[in-house]
C-alpha positions as a Markdown table, in Angstrom:
| # | Residue | x | y | z |
|---|---|---|---|---|
| 1 | Met | 21.9 | -6.9 | 31.6 |
| 2 | Ala | 18.6 | -8.1 | 30.3 |
| 3 | Pro | 16.9 | -6.0 | 27.5 |
| 4 | Lys | 14.1 | -3.8 | 28.7 |
| 5 | Thr | 10.7 | -5.2 | 27.9 |
| 6 | Ile | 8.3 | -2.8 | 26.1 |
| 7 | Asn | 4.8 | -3.4 | 27.2 |
| 8 | His | 2.0 | -2.9 | 24.6 |
| 9 | Pro | -1.6 | -3.9 | 24.3 |
| 10 | Tyr | -1.4 | -5.7 | 20.9 |
| 11 | Phe | -1.8 | -9.3 | 19.8 |
| 12 | Pro | 0.0 | -11.6 | 19.5 |
| 13 | Arg | 1.5 | -10.8 | 22.9 |
| 14 | Ser | 4.9 | -11.9 | 21.5 |
| 15 | Leu | 4.9 | -9.0 | 19.1 |
| 16 | Lys | 8.0 | -6.8 | 19.5 |
| 17 | Ile | 7.4 | -3.1 | 19.1 |
| 18 | Pro | 10.5 | -1.4 | 20.6 |
| 19 | His | 9.4 | 2.1 | 19.5 |
| 20 | Tyr | 5.9 | 1.9 | 20.9 |
| 21 | Lys | 4.6 | 4.8 | 23.0 |
| 22 | Pro | 1.2 | 4.6 | 24.8 |
| 23 | Asn | -1.5 | 7.0 | 23.8 |
| 24 | Asp | -2.3 | 10.0 | 26.0 |
| 25 | Lys | -5.8 | 10.4 | 24.4 |
| 26 | Asp | -8.5 | 8.0 | 25.5 |
| 27 | Leu | -10.8 | 6.0 | 23.2 |
| 28 | Thr | -13.8 | 8.4 | 23.7 |
| 29 | Glu | -11.8 | 11.5 | 22.6 |
| 30 | Leu | -10.2 | 9.8 | 19.6 |
| 31 | Leu | -13.5 | 8.3 | 18.3 |
| 32 | Ser | -15.5 | 11.4 | 19.0 |
| 33 | Val | -13.2 | 13.7 | 17.1 |
| 34 | Phe | -12.8 | 11.2 | 14.2 |
| 35 | Phe | -16.5 | 10.5 | 13.8 |
| 36 | Gly | -17.3 | 14.1 | 14.4 |
| 37 | Ile | -15.1 | 15.2 | 11.4 |
| 38 | Val | -16.6 | 12.5 | 9.2 |
| 39 | Ala | -20.1 | 13.6 | 10.2 |
| 40 | Ile | -19.3 | 17.3 | 9.3 |
| 41 | Phe | -18.1 | 16.3 | 5.8 |
| 42 | Ile | -21.3 | 14.2 | 5.4 |
| 43 | Val | -23.6 | 17.0 | 6.4 |
| 44 | Leu | -21.7 | 19.5 | 4.1 |
| 45 | Thr | -22.0 | 17.0 | 1.3 |
| 46 | Trp | -25.7 | 16.6 | 1.9 |
| 47 | Val | -26.2 | 20.3 | 1.8 |
| 48 | Val | -24.2 | 20.7 | -1.4 |
| 49 | Thr | -26.1 | 17.9 | -3.2 |
| 50 | Gly | -29.3 | 19.8 | -2.4 |
| 51 | Phe | -28.4 | 22.9 | -4.4 |
| 52 | Ala | -25.3 | 22.2 | -6.5 |
| 53 | Ala | -26.4 | 19.0 | -8.3 |
| 54 | Arg | -27.0 | 19.6 | -12.0 |
| 55 | Lys | -30.0 | 17.3 | -11.9 |
| 56 | Pro | -32.0 | 16.8 | -8.7 |
| 57 | Leu | -30.8 | 13.7 | -6.8 |
| 58 | Ser | -33.0 | 11.3 | -4.8 |
| 59 | Val | -32.5 | 10.9 | -1.1 |
| 60 | Thr | -30.8 | 7.5 | -1.7 |
| 61 | Arg | -28.5 | 9.0 | -4.3 |
| 62 | Arg | -27.6 | 11.9 | -2.1 |
| 63 | Leu | -26.7 | 9.4 | 0.7 |
| 64 | Ile | -24.5 | 7.5 | -1.8 |
| 65 | Val | -22.7 | 10.7 | -2.7 |
| 66 | Cys | -22.1 | 11.3 | 1.0 |
| 67 | Trp | -20.7 | 7.8 | 1.3 |
| 68 | Phe | -18.3 | 8.6 | -1.6 |
| 69 | Val | -17.0 | 11.8 | 0.2 |
| 70 | Ala | -16.6 | 10.0 | 3.5 |
| 71 | Cys | -14.7 | 7.3 | 1.7 |
| 72 | Gly | -12.5 | 9.8 | -0.1 |
| 73 | Leu | -11.7 | 11.5 | 3.2 |
| 74 | Ile | -10.9 | 8.2 | 5.0 |
| 75 | His | -8.9 | 6.7 | 2.1 |
| 76 | Ser | -6.9 | 9.7 | 1.2 |
| 77 | Val | -6.1 | 11.2 | 4.7 |
| 78 | Leu | -6.4 | 8.4 | 7.2 |
| 79 | Glu | -5.2 | 5.5 | 5.1 |
| 80 | Gly | -2.7 | 7.7 | 3.3 |
| 81 | Tyr | -1.2 | 8.6 | 6.7 |
| 82 | Phe | -0.8 | 5.0 | 7.5 |
| 83 | Gly | 0.7 | 4.2 | 4.1 |
| 84 | Tyr | 3.4 | 6.8 | 4.6 |
| 85 | Phe | 4.2 | 6.5 | 8.3 |
| 86 | His | 3.6 | 2.8 | 8.9 |
| 87 | Ala | 7.2 | 2.0 | 9.9 |
| 88 | Thr | 7.2 | 4.5 | 12.8 |
| 89 | Leu | 3.5 | 4.6 | 13.6 |
| 90 | Ala | 3.7 | 2.9 | 17.0 |
| 91 | Gly | 5.7 | 5.8 | 18.4 |
| 92 | His | 3.6 | 8.7 | 17.0 |
| 93 | Met | 1.7 | 11.0 | 19.4 |
| 94 | Asp | -0.2 | 13.2 | 16.9 |
| 95 | Phe | -3.9 | 12.6 | 16.5 |
| 96 | Leu | -3.9 | 10.4 | 13.4 |
| 97 | Gly | -1.0 | 8.3 | 14.9 |
| 98 | Gln | -2.9 | 7.8 | 18.1 |
| 99 | Leu | -6.1 | 7.0 | 16.2 |
| 100 | Trp | -4.2 | 4.2 | 14.3 |
| 101 | Lys | -2.7 | 2.9 | 17.5 |
| 102 | Glu | -6.2 | 2.7 | 19.0 |
| 103 | Tyr | -7.5 | 0.9 | 15.9 |
| 104 | Gly | -4.4 | -1.4 | 16.0 |
| 105 | Gln | -5.9 | -3.1 | 19.0 |
| 106 | Gly | -8.4 | -4.5 | 16.6 |
| 107 | Asp | -5.7 | -5.5 | 14.1 |
| 108 | Ser | -2.1 | -5.3 | 15.0 |
| 109 | Arg | -1.0 | -5.6 | 11.4 |
| 110 | Tyr | -1.3 | -1.9 | 11.3 |
| 111 | Ile | 1.3 | -1.5 | 14.1 |
| 112 | Ser | 3.8 | -4.1 | 12.8 |
| 113 | Ser | 4.0 | -2.9 | 9.2 |
| 114 | Asp | 2.5 | -6.1 | 7.8 |
| 115 | Thr | 3.5 | -6.3 | 4.1 |
| 116 | Phe | 0.0 | -7.0 | 2.8 |
| 117 | Thr | -1.6 | -4.3 | 4.9 |
| 118 | Val | 0.9 | -1.6 | 3.9 |
| 119 | Cys | 0.6 | -2.5 | 0.2 |
| 120 | Met | -3.2 | -2.6 | 0.4 |
| 121 | Glu | -3.6 | 0.7 | 2.2 |
| 122 | Arg | -1.2 | 2.5 | -0.1 |
| 123 | Ile | -3.2 | 1.3 | -3.2 |
| 124 | Thr | -6.4 | 2.3 | -1.4 |
| 125 | Ala | -5.0 | 5.8 | -0.6 |
| 126 | Val | -3.7 | 6.4 | -4.1 |
| 127 | Val | -6.4 | 4.8 | -6.2 |
| 128 | Asp | -9.6 | 4.5 | -4.1 |
| 129 | Gly | -9.3 | 8.0 | -2.5 |
| 130 | Pro | -9.3 | 10.0 | -5.7 |
| 131 | Leu | -11.9 | 7.6 | -7.3 |
| 132 | Ala | -14.3 | 8.3 | -4.4 |
| 133 | Phe | -14.1 | 12.1 | -4.8 |
| 134 | Leu | -14.4 | 11.6 | -8.6 |
| 135 | Ala | -17.5 | 9.5 | -8.1 |
| 136 | Ala | -19.1 | 12.2 | -5.9 |
| 137 | Ala | -18.3 | 14.9 | -8.4 |
| 138 | Ala | -19.6 | 12.7 | -11.3 |
| 139 | Phe | -23.0 | 12.4 | -9.6 |
| 140 | Ile | -23.3 | 16.0 | -8.7 |
| 141 | Gln | -22.4 | 17.0 | -12.3 |
| 142 | Asn | -24.7 | 14.3 | -13.7 |
| 143 | Ser | -21.8 | 13.0 | -15.7 |
| 144 | Ser | -22.4 | 10.1 | -18.2 |
| 145 | His | -19.4 | 8.4 | -16.5 |
| 146 | Arg | -20.9 | 8.3 | -13.0 |
| 147 | Tyr | -21.9 | 4.7 | -12.9 |
| 148 | Val | -18.7 | 3.5 | -14.5 |
| 149 | Val | -16.7 | 5.4 | -11.8 |
| 150 | Gln | -19.0 | 4.0 | -9.1 |
| 151 | Leu | -18.5 | 0.5 | -10.4 |
| 152 | Leu | -14.7 | 0.9 | -10.6 |
| 153 | Leu | -14.5 | 2.3 | -7.0 |
| 154 | Ser | -16.8 | -0.3 | -5.5 |
| 155 | Leu | -14.9 | -3.1 | -7.1 |
| 156 | Cys | -11.6 | -1.8 | -5.8 |
| 157 | Gln | -13.1 | -1.4 | -2.3 |
| 158 | Leu | -14.8 | -4.8 | -2.3 |
| 159 | Tyr | -11.7 | -6.7 | -3.6 |
| 160 | Gly | -9.4 | -5.0 | -1.1 |
| 161 | Asp | -11.7 | -5.5 | 1.9 |
| 162 | Ala | -12.4 | -9.1 | 1.0 |
| 163 | Leu | -8.6 | -9.8 | 0.9 |
| 164 | Tyr | -8.3 | -8.0 | 4.2 |
| 165 | Phe | -10.8 | -10.3 | 5.9 |
| 166 | Leu | -9.6 | -13.4 | 4.2 |
| 167 | Thr | -6.0 | -13.0 | 5.1 |
| 168 | Glu | -6.9 | -12.5 | 8.7 |
| 169 | Ile | -9.2 | -15.6 | 8.7 |
| 170 | Phe | -6.4 | -17.6 | 7.1 |
| 171 | Glu | -4.0 | -16.5 | 9.9 |
| 172 | Gly | -6.6 | -17.5 | 12.6 |
| 173 | Phe | -7.5 | -14.1 | 13.9 |
| 174 | Thr | -4.2 | -13.8 | 15.7 |
| 175 | His | -3.9 | -10.0 | 15.5 |
| 176 | Ser | -6.5 | -8.9 | 18.1 |
| 177 | Glu | -8.2 | -10.2 | 21.2 |
| 178 | Phe | -10.7 | -12.5 | 19.5 |
| 179 | Asn | -14.4 | -11.8 | 20.4 |
| 180 | His | -13.6 | -8.5 | 22.2 |
| 181 | Pro | -16.7 | -6.4 | 21.9 |
| 182 | Ile | -14.9 | -3.2 | 20.8 |
| 183 | Tyr | -11.6 | -4.2 | 19.3 |
| 184 | Phe | -12.7 | -7.3 | 17.4 |
| 185 | Trp | -16.5 | -6.9 | 16.8 |
| 186 | Phe | -16.7 | -3.1 | 16.4 |
| 187 | Tyr | -13.2 | -2.1 | 15.0 |
| 188 | Phe | -12.4 | -5.2 | 13.0 |
| 189 | Ala | -15.7 | -6.8 | 12.1 |
| 190 | Phe | -18.3 | -4.1 | 11.9 |
| 191 | Leu | -16.4 | -1.1 | 10.6 |
| 192 | Asn | -14.7 | -3.1 | 7.8 |
| 193 | Ser | -17.9 | -4.9 | 6.9 |
| 194 | Leu | -19.3 | -1.6 | 5.7 |
| 195 | Trp | -16.8 | -1.8 | 2.8 |
| 196 | Ile | -18.2 | -5.2 | 1.9 |
| 197 | Val | -21.9 | -4.5 | 2.1 |
| 198 | Ile | -22.1 | -1.0 | 0.6 |
| 199 | Pro | -19.7 | -1.6 | -2.3 |
| 200 | Phe | -21.4 | -4.8 | -3.2 |
| 201 | Ser | -24.8 | -3.0 | -3.2 |
| 202 | Leu | -23.3 | -0.3 | -5.4 |
| 203 | Ile | -21.8 | -2.8 | -7.8 |
| 204 | Val | -25.3 | -4.3 | -8.3 |
| 205 | Asp | -26.7 | -0.8 | -8.8 |
| 206 | Ser | -24.0 | 0.1 | -11.3 |
| 207 | Cys | -24.6 | -3.1 | -13.3 |
| 208 | Arg | -28.3 | -2.6 | -13.4 |
| 209 | Gln | -27.9 | 1.0 | -14.6 |
| 210 | Leu | -25.3 | 0.1 | -17.3 |
| 211 | Val | -27.4 | -2.9 | -18.5 |
| 212 | Arg | -30.4 | -0.6 | -18.8 |
| 213 | Cys | -28.3 | 2.0 | -20.8 |
| 214 | Gln | -27.0 | -0.8 | -23.1 |
| 215 | Ala | -30.6 | -2.0 | -23.7 |
| 216 | Val | -31.7 | 1.5 | -24.7 |
| 217 | Phe | -28.7 | 1.9 | -27.0 |
| 218 | Asp | -29.4 | -1.5 | -28.6 |
| 219 | Asp | -33.1 | -0.6 | -29.1 |
| 220 | Ser | -32.1 | 2.7 | -30.7 |
| 221 | Gly | -29.8 | 0.8 | -33.1 |
| 222 | Lys | -32.7 | -1.4 | -34.1 |
| 223 | Val | -34.9 | 1.6 | -34.8 |
| 224 | Lys | -32.3 | 3.2 | -37.0 |
| 225 | Asn | -31.8 | -0.1 | -38.9 |
| 226 | Asn | -35.6 | -0.4 | -39.5 |
| 227 | Lys | -35.7 | 3.2 | -40.8 |
| 228 | Lys | -33.0 | 2.4 | -43.3 |
| 229 | Met | -35.0 | -0.5 | -44.7 |
| 230 | Tyr | -37.8 | 1.9 | -45.8 |
């Protein structure tokens, strides 16, 4: 008797996922709940930065803190879930499992337990998640470490996402329906490009701030040395 064929929506079409179960929640419900939760955390963070910040923050800086909190939520909860349940993810019917199965249509490496993807997401959940919350707290508390933490977090995010894109380019975009408006361009290209553009901008911002601090420190050292001469 021929083995039963398990139908699934993922690419390449030859991919074998014997434990796959189709979602019972549609795209609209999954994305609405996910982006709704992220939006709630962003709004709450915006409110908190308005009254809890030790030193008043500019609009741009408050938006950056909101970005950190959103990243902390996504890295720790969503990507942490994947890192832990990746091997059985294709058969999960809980909300996060179905959310990953939906996203997997843009990159099936998340469904097939691809070695690079699992390792990258575990590091992201364990390292980037806590760093993101730490960066948010550092700016709210006006910590002297805030730009160092921002730099470390953004470097980790940029490096991980660059590898994520480059490995898929190297493999010829074989893990999704190439050029699909939702699965390829929105899920894979657009959403992930946020972790290229924004971290790069924050790296530049951190470097400028740290260079400025070093210049002030160097100038203060020159003043002290001049005073010792008299």
